[in-house]
Each structure stands twice: as C-alpha cells, then as structure tokens.
C-alpha positions in Angstrom: 83.4 105.6 93.6 86.6 103.6 94.2 89.4 101.6 92.8 89.1 97.8 92.7 89.4 96.2 96.1 93.0 95.4 96.8 94.3 97.7 94.1 97.9 98.9 94.4 99.8 101.3 92.2 102.9 99.8 90.6 105.7 101.5 88.7 104.7 99.6 85.6 100.9 99.5 85.4 101.2 97.0 82.5 101.9 94.3 85.1 98.2 94.3 85.9 97.6 92.4 82.7 99.5 89.5 84.1 98.4 89.8 87.7 94.7 89.1 87.1 92.9 92.1 85.8 90.3 89.7 84.4 89.7 88.2 87.8 89.6 91.7 89.5 86.9 92.8 87.0 84.9 89.7 87.7 85.2 90.1 91.4 84.4 93.8 91.5 81.8 94.1 88.7 80.5 90.5 88.0 80.9 88.5 84.8 78.4 90.7 83.0 79.5 94.0 84.7 76.0 94.4 86.1 76.9 94.1 89.8 75.3 96.7 92.1 77.3 95.9 95.2 80.5 97.8 95.8 82.9 95.6 97.6 85.3 98.5 98.5 82.5 100.6 100.1 80.4 97.6 101.1 77.3 99.3 99.8 74.5 98.3 97.5 73.6 100.9 94.8 70.7 101.4 92.5 73.1 102.0 89.6 75.7 99.5 88.3 79.0 99.9 90.1 80.8 99.7 86.7 78.9 102.8 85.6 79.6 104.7 88.8 83.3 104.0 88.4 83.4 105.1 84.8 85.1 108.4 83.8 82.1 109.4 81.7 79.4 108.8 84.3 78.6 112.5 84.7 77.5 112.7 81.0 76.1 109.3 80.5 74.4 108.3 83.8 74.2 104.7 82.5 71.9 105.6 79.6 74.3 104.4 76.9 75.0 101.0 78.5 74.4 99.0 75.3 76.9 101.0 73.2 79.4 102.0 75.9 83.0 101.7 74.6 84.3 101.3 78.2 82.0 98.3 78.8 82.9 96.7 75.5 86.6 96.9 76.4 86.1 95.5 79.9 84.0 92.6 78.4 86.8 91.9 75.9 89.3 91.7 78.8 87.0 89.4 80.8 86.3 87.1 77.9 89.9 86.9 76.6 91.5 83.6 77.3 95.1 83.9 78.5 
C-alpha cells in the first residue's frame, strides 16, 4: 500500500525513533493496529491496513494476526513510554 502519511526519508533513519514513530503508528494504524482506513490513499479496505503494508502479506493474508512478529513489534513501540 503506502508509507505512513507525511513520511520522509532521512539520511539517518534512526531519527524516526525520536520524531514520533509511536504517534505515526497510532495515526496510521490505530492504537490496536486494526484500522481499515488508509489515510494516504483515503480508502477504506476490508483488510487491516497494517496487514496490507506488511512485507509478509503475500504469504500471510492476515491469517496469522495473533502471532504476527511484526504486529508484536509495532505494539511494543506504541506501548513504550518515552
């Protein structure tokens, strides 16, 4: 699908940890990562936008949502208190 709305490549991508990666995830995917509305494309999908943006979507198709390592990592970043 697309990169997060307002995403810009920087020379040092680690700077995104300090520029609000948590807030970007929440805006684009929702607090529980279950949003179906893609803000970049302004489209409502049947599937979760987080799954559509995942590298492994071709193999998974959202079937392994509960044990998805990408989802677990994103939730860790959202719930982490900085």
